[in-house]
C-alpha positions in Angstrom: 54.9 91.2 -57.3 58.1 90.3 -59.3 58.6 90.7 -63.0 57.2 87.3 -63.7 53.9 88.2 -62.0 54.4 85.9 -58.9 53.7 87.4 -55.5 56.6 87.6 -53.1 56.1 85.9 -49.7 55.3 88.3 -46.8 58.0 88.5 -44.1 56.9 86.9 -40.7 55.5 89.4 -38.2 57.7 89.9 -35.1 55.9 89.5 -31.7 55.4 92.9 -30.2 58.0 93.6 -27.5 55.3 94.6 -25.0 53.6 91.2 -25.1 56.9 89.4 -24.5 57.7 91.5 -21.4 54.1 91.0 -20.1 54.5 87.2 -20.5 57.8 87.3 -18.6 56.2 89.3 -15.8 53.2 86.9 -15.6 55.5 83.9 -15.4 57.5 85.5 -12.7 54.4 86.4 -10.7 53.0 82.9 -10.9 56.4 81.5 -9.8 56.3 83.9 -6.8 52.8 82.8 -5.9 53.8 79.1 -6.1 56.8 79.8 -3.8 54.6 81.8 -1.3 51.9 79.0 -1.0 54.6 76.4 -0.7 56.2 78.3 2.2 52.8 78.7 3.8 52.1 74.9 3.6 55.5 74.1 5.1 54.9 76.7 7.9 51.5 75.2 8.7 52.9 71.8 8.8 55.6 72.9 11.2 53.1 74.7 13.5 50.9 71.5 13.5 53.8 69.4 14.6 54.6 71.8 17.4 51.0 71.8 18.6 50.9 68.0 18.6 54.2 67.8 20.6 52.9 70.3 23.1 49.7 68.4 23.6 51.6 65.1 24.0 53.8 66.7 26.6 50.8 68.1 28.5 49.1 64.7 28.6 52.3 63.1 29.8 52.7 65.6 32.6 49.0 65.2 33.6 49.5 61.4 33.8 52.5 62.0 36.1 50.6 64.2 38.6 50.5 62.2 41.8 47.1 61.2 43.2 46.5 61.4 47.0 47.2 57.6 47.2 50.5 58.1 45.3 51.5 60.9 47.5 50.9 58.8 50.6 53.0 56.0 49.1 55.8 58.4 48.2 55.7 59.9 51.7 56.1 56.5 53.3 58.9 55.7 51.0 60.6 59.0 51.8 60.3 58.1 55.5 62.0 54.8 54.8 59.6 53.0 57.1 56.0 51.9 57.0 53.6 52.0 59.9 53.8 48.2 60.2 57.6 48.3 60.3 57.5 51.0 63.0 55.3 48.8 65.2 57.5 45.7 64.6 60.6 47.7 65.7 59.3 49.8 68.6 56.1 48.1 69.7 57.7 45.9 72.3 59.3 48.9 74.1 55.8 50.4 74.7 54.4 47.1 75.9 57.1 46.7 78.4 57.4 50.3 79.6 54.0 51.7 79.2 51.7 48.7 79.2 50.1 49.5 75.8 50.3 48.0 72.3 50.4 50.8 69.7 47.8 50.2 67.0 48.6 53.4 65.1 47.4 56.7 63.8 45.0 57.2 60.9 43.1 60.1 59.3 39.3 60.2 60.1 36.5 62.6 59.3 37.7 63.1 55.7 41.3 63.8 57.0 40.3 66.7 59.3 41.1 64.6 62.4 43.6 62.0 63.4 42.7 59.0 65.6 45.5 57.5 67.7 44.6 54.0 69.0 46.2 51.7 71.5 45.4 48.5 73.2 46.0 48.2 77.0 48.2 45.3 78.1 48.9 46.4 81.6 46.2 48.7 83.1 48.5 50.1 85.9 51.2 51.2 83.5 48.7 52.6 81.0 47.0 55.0 83.4 48.9 58.0 82.0 47.3 57.7 78.6 43.7 57.6 80.0 44.2 60.4 82.5 42.3 63.4 81.0 44.1 65.9 83.4 47.3 65.1 81.4 47.1 67.0 78.1 47.9 65.0 75.0 49.3 66.4 71.8 50.3 65.1 68.4 53.3 66.7 66.7 53.8 66.7 62.9 57.6 66.0 62.7 57.9 67.6 59.2 56.7 71.0 60.3 56.8 70.9 64.1 53.1 71.8 64.2 51.5 70.8 67.5 47.9 69.4 67.2 45.6 69.2 70.3 42.7 67.0 71.3 39.6 69.1 70.5 37.0 69.6 73.2 33.2 69.6 72.4 30.5 71.1 74.5 28.7 68.6 76.8 31.2 66.0 75.7 34.7 67.3 76.6 37.9 66.2 75.0 37.7 63.5 72.3 39.6 60.9 74.3 38.6 58.2 76.6 39.2 58.9 80.3 37.9 55.8 82.0 40.2 53.6 84.0 42.1 51.4 81.6 41.2 47.7 81.3 43.4 44.9 79.9 42.8 43.9 76.3 40.6 46.9 75.6 41.3 49.4 72.8 41.3 53.1 73.5 41.7 56.2 71.4 42.5 59.9 71.2 41.3 62.1 68.4 43.5 65.1 67.4 42.4 68.0 65.2 44.1 68.2 61.8 43.2 71.6 60.3 43.9 71.9 56.6 44.6 68.2 56.5 48.2 69.1 57.4 49.1 65.5 58.4 48.5 62.9 55.8 49.0 59.1 55.4 52.7 58.5 55.3 53.6 61.5 57.6 55.7 60.9 60.7 54.2 62.1 64.0 55.0 62.1 67.7 52.5 61.6 70.5 53.1 63.3 73.8 51.1 62.9 77.1 52.9 63.8 80.3 56.0 61.7 80.5 54.7 59.5 77.7 56.4 60.2 74.4 56.2 58.3 71.1 58.3 59.5 68.2 58.5 58.6 64.5 55.1 56.9 64.2 54.1 56.6 60.5 50.5 57.6 59.9 48.5 54.8 58.3 
């Protein structure tokens, strides 16, 4: 109180130093937490993008896996010639020299056997193919594997052995273990002196 009796104003209290330091530390901690969570969010976003890209790549690869039909088409393209084209190019030779029209080879019995069919044009020239004493074989040209005509009990070999008649269709059935030969493969048929090469499987 001064001489006139008036009360002097009190000086402003200074904030304790400890409180100021604590506030600074709190602000720093909050800033670190915000930075941490921001980094986590960015990392999760990056991981999500990577997973989506991986799934998209897997689906695209799955769509490109060839089906059996596609494999057959690709095999025929790789050979550069279809079964029909082979017959149009070489069929006349076998009619004139062996008395048969080559119909073709196709998988039967779910692919575990191969049926070779031909139509007789000249019975005398075609006798070799119907002679059971002459062993017949089918050769896979890609691997060189030789496939034989299987023989069943009480039936014998799965081929026709009657005397050939004109305009009749005959067949030979060859075993195909493991489905080695597929549609589009190239094969050779051998029976005695008869040899047919490069025939494309239907």
